C-alpha positions in Angstrom: 3.2 -46.4 -26.0 3.0 -42.6 -26.0 4.3 -40.9 -22.8 1.5 -39.4 -20.8 1.9 -35.6 -20.2 1.7 -34.5 -16.6 -1.4 -32.8 -15.5 -1.0 -29.3 -14.1 -3.4 -28.8 -11.3 -2.5 -25.2 -10.7 -5.3 -22.9 -11.8 -4.4 -20.2 -14.3 -4.2 -16.7 -12.8 -6.8 -14.2 -14.0 -5.0 -11.0 -14.9 -7.3 -7.9 -14.5 -6.0 -4.6 -15.7 -6.7 -1.1 -14.4 -6.0 2.0 -16.3 -6.4 5.6 -15.1 -6.7 7.8 -18.2 -6.6 11.6 -18.5 -9.7 13.1 -19.9 -7.5 15.2 -22.1 -5.4 12.6 -23.9 -7.1 9.3 -23.4 -7.4 8.7 -27.1 -3.6 8.5 -27.3 -3.0 6.6 -24.0 -0.8 3.5 -24.4 -1.9 1.9 -21.1 -4.5 -0.3 -22.7 -2.0 -1.7 -25.2 0.5 -2.5 -22.5 -2.1 -4.1 -20.3 -3.3 -6.3 -23.2 0.3 -7.1 -24.0 0.8 -8.2 -20.4 -2.0 -10.8 -20.8 -5.0 -8.9 -19.1 -8.3 -10.4 -20.3 -10.3 -7.6 -18.6 -9.3 -4.0 -18.4 -11.2 -1.4 -16.3 -10.7 2.2 -17.4 -11.0 5.3 -15.0 -11.4 8.6 -16.8 -10.5 11.7 -14.8 -7.9 14.2 -14.0 -4.8 13.4 -11.9 -5.6 15.3 -8.7 -9.0 13.8 -8.3 -9.3 11.4 -5.4 -12.7 10.1 -6.5 -12.1 6.8 -8.3 -15.5 4.8 -8.4 -14.2 2.4 -11.1 -11.2 1.5 -9.0 -13.3 1.1 -5.8 -15.8 -1.2 -7.6 -13.0 -3.2 -9.1 -11.2 -3.8 -5.8 -14.4 -5.0 -4.2 -15.0 -7.6 -7.0 -11.5 -9.1 -7.2 -11.3 -12.6 -5.7 -8.6 -15.0 -4.5 -6.2 -16.0 -7.3 -6.8 -12.8 -9.3 -3.9 -10.5 -10.2 -4.5 -6.7 -10.4 -2.2 -5.2 -13.1 -1.3 -1.6 -13.7 1.2 0.0 -16.0 2.8 2.2 -13.3 2.3 2.6 -9.6 1.0 6.2 -10.0 -1.9 4.9 -12.0 -3.2 3.1 -8.9 -2.4 5.1 -5.9 -2.3 8.7 -4.7 0.6 8.2 -2.3 2.9 5.5 -1.0 0.8 5.0 2.0 -2.3 4.6 -0.1 -0.5 2.1 -2.4 0.6 0.0 0.6 -2.9 0.0 2.1 -4.5 -1.1 -1.2 -1.9 -3.9 -1.7 -2.1 -5.1 1.9 -6.0 -5.3 1.7 -5.6 -7.3 -1.6 -3.1 -9.7 -0.1 -5.4 -10.4 2.9 -8.0 -11.7 0.3 -5.5 -13.7 -1.7 -5.3 -11.2 -4.6 -1.9 -10.4 -6.1 -0.7 -7.1 -7.5 1.7 -6.3 -10.4 3.1 -3.1 -11.9 4.5 -3.5 -15.4 7.1 -0.7 -15.2 8.0 -1.1 -11.5 9.6 -4.1 -9.6 6.4 -4.8 -7.7 4.8 -8.3 -8.2 3.4 -9.7 -5.0 3.2 -13.2 -6.5 7.1 -13.4 -6.5 9.6 -13.3 -3.7 11.5 -10.4 -5.5 8.3 -8.4 -5.8 7.5 -8.9 -2.1 11.0 -7.7 -1.2 10.5 -4.6 -3.2 7.3 -4.0 -1.4 9.0 -4.3 2.0 11.6 -1.7 0.8 8.8 0.6 -0.3 7.1 0.1 3.1 10.3 1.0 4.9 10.6 4.2 2.7 7.0 5.2 3.6 7.8 4.8 7.3 11.0 6.9 6.8 8.9 9.6 5.1 6.4 9.7 7.9 9.2 9.9 10.5 10.9 12.7 8.7 7.6 14.7 8.2 6.9 14.3 12.0 10.4 15.5 12.9 10.1 18.5 10.5 6.7 19.4 11.9 8.1 19.4 15.5 11.2 21.4 14.5 8.9 24.0 12.8 6.8 24.3 16.0 9.9 24.7 18.1 11.3 27.5 15.8 7.9 29.3 15.7 7.8 29.3 19.5 11.4 30.6 19.7 10.3 33.5 17.5 7.3 34.2 19.7 4.7 32.8 17.2 2.0 30.5 18.1 1.7 27.3 16.0 -1.5 26.4 14.2 -4.1 28.3 12.1 -4.5 31.9 13.3 -8.0 31.9 11.8 -9.0 29.0 14.1 -7.5 30.6 17.2 -9.6 33.7 16.4 -12.7 31.6 15.6 -13.2 33.1 12.2 -16.2 31.5 10.5 -14.4 31.1 7.1 -11.4 29.4 8.7 -13.7 27.0 10.7 -15.7 26.2 7.6 -12.5 25.5 5.5 -11.1 23.1 8.2 -14.5 21.4 8.5 -14.7 20.9 4.7 -11.1 19.6 4.6 -11.9 17.1 7.3 -15.0 15.9 5.6 -13.1 15.4 2.3 -10.4 13.4 4.2 -13.0 11.3 5.8 -14.7 10.5 2.5 -11.3 9.7 0.8 -10.5 7.3 3.7 -13.9 5.6 3.3 -13.5 5.2 -0.5 -10.0 3.7 -0.2 -11.0 1.2 2.5 -14.5 0.4 1.3 -13.5 -2.7 -0.6 -12.5 -4.4 2.6 -15.9 -4.0 4.4 -18.6 -2.7 2.1 -19.2 -6.0 0.3 -19.9 -7.8 3.6 -22.3 -5.0 4.6 -24.1 -5.5 1.3 -24.4 -9.2 2.0 -25.9 -8.8 5.5 -27.9 -5.6 5.5 -30.8 -5.0 6.1 -31.8 -8.5 7.1 -29.2 -8.5 9.8 -28.8 -5.9 12.6 -25.9 -3.5 12.7 -24.7 -5.2 15.9 -24.3 -8.5 14.1 -22.7 -6.9 11.0 -20.2 -5.3 13.3 -19.4 -8.5 15.1 -18.8 -10.4 11.8 -16.6 -7.6 10.4 -14.5 -7.3 13.6 -14.0 -11.1 13.7 -12.4 -10.7 10.3 -9.8 -8.1 11.4 -11.8 -4.9 11.2 -12.3 -2.4 14.0 -15.9 -1.0 13.9 -18.5 0.2 16.3 -22.2 0.3 15.4 -22.2 4.1 15.4 -19.1 4.4 13.2 -20.3 1.8 10.7 -23.7 3.4 10.4 -22.2 6.8 9.9 -19.8 5.4 7.2 -22.6 3.7 5.3 -24.8 6.9 5.6 -22.0 8.9 4.0 -21.5 6.5 1.1 -25.2 6.5 0.5 -25.2 10.3 0.5 -22.4 10.3 -2.1 -24.3 7.6 -4.2 -21.5 5.1 -3.6 -23.8 2.7 -1.7 -27.4 1.6 -2.0 -30.0 3.3 0.2 -31.6 -0.1 1.0 -28.6 -0.7 3.4 -30.0 1.8 5.8 -33.5 0.2 6.0 -34.7 -0.9 9.4 -33.9 -4.6 10.2 -36.9 -6.9 10.8 -38.0 -6.9 14.4 -37.4 -10.3 16.0 -37.8 -11.8 19.4 -34.7 -11.6 21.7 -34.4 -15.4 21.5 -33.8 -15.1 17.8 -30.5 -13.4 18.4 -28.4 -16.6 18.1 -30.3 -17.6 14.9 -29.4 -14.2 13.3 -25.8 -14.4 14.4 -25.3 -17.9 13.1 -26.8 -16.9 9.7 -24.6 -13.8 9.5 -21.5 -15.9 10.1 -22.5 -18.4 7.5 -23.2 -15.7 4.9 -19.8 -14.1 5.7 -17.9 -17.3 5.2 -19.9 -19.9 3.2 -17.1 -22.4 3.4 -17.2 -22.7 7.2 -18.3 -26.1 8.5 -20.7 -26.5 11.3 -17.7 -27.1 13.6 -16.1 -23.9 12.2 -19.2 -21.8 13.0 -19.3 -23.3 16.5 -15.6 -22.3 16.9 -16.5 -18.7 15.8 -19.3 -18.6 18.3 -17.0 -19.7 21.1 -14.4 -17.0 20.2 -17.1 -14.4 20.2 -18.0 -15.4 23.8 -21.6 -16.5 23.0 -22.9 -18.9 25.7 -23.8 -22.2 24.0 -27.5 -22.9 23.4 -28.8 -25.4 25.8 -25.9 -25.0 28.2 -22.4 -26.6 28.2 -18.9 -25.2 27.8 -18.6 -25.2 24.0 -20.8 -25.0 21.0 -21.7 -28.2 19.3 -22.2 -28.6 15.5 -25.7 -30.1 16.1 -26.8 -26.8 17.8 -25.4 -24.8 14.9 -27.3 -27.0 12.4 -30.5 -26.4 14.3 -30.0 -22.6 14.2 -29.1 -22.7 10.5 -32.3 -24.7 9.7 -34.2 -22.1 11.6 -32.6 -19.2 9.8 -33.4 -20.9 6.5 -37.1 -21.1 7.5 -37.1 -17.4 8.2 -35.4 -16.6 4.8 -32.2 -15.3 6.4 -30.1 -17.6 4.3 -30.4 -19.8 1.2 -29.4 -23.4 0.9 
């Protein structure tokens, strides 16, 4: 009798490649060959010059990766603009169950050795920040000792060109921060807006480790829409509903944000949010959640 082979229940990892190719020499770039050789079945290409911070292909790819995927690059500098940006991207991916691998660097977050290398890199980044802060403080002390005031002379004198330059730099920094973090919150906004109020969207996001206010989130989405990085429909007015429909909308938003949550899980979320149980009592009951979900379905807020 032939020996039966053991069945491997582990799902095969999906390797997704990302290549950032210079517009000058992309025809001779070897990144694609190396990514294919590493086993990537899909490769996303970004064309642009090195100093550019705008990476729409990367931002879209990061938002589409799901748990079990592995993002693969040839070298770390193909993905990130700095060590802190690299760590932010990898940490965001890890929270969603997505691994990261660099072919020519000892970084592979699916292995203990790769995670150790990442911890070393994180320590180096912290050291860089500490050294920079110390150098800045030392420079200010030396400037004061020489009788010079720290800071931008143009700003102190309220020169219009200096104020405009600083304002432009701040706006650019703000947009860069939005683009680098958008994969952690924009997909959820797209799921919930405009059927759900900004208040409920913020509550759902913050329950998942974000830190938003309604005003900051609306401003962020407005900016991405203005830059054509998000859809204008997200800013449409939410349907007016009676105040008693608040719980129905909130339950629907929680269910959309996490479709795998059971009725009991949604009830636990409501308890953690401090929502008084419908009909009284100390804790939310699955039956009350089911009634609200049925109501949300009738209003078209969710689909079965």
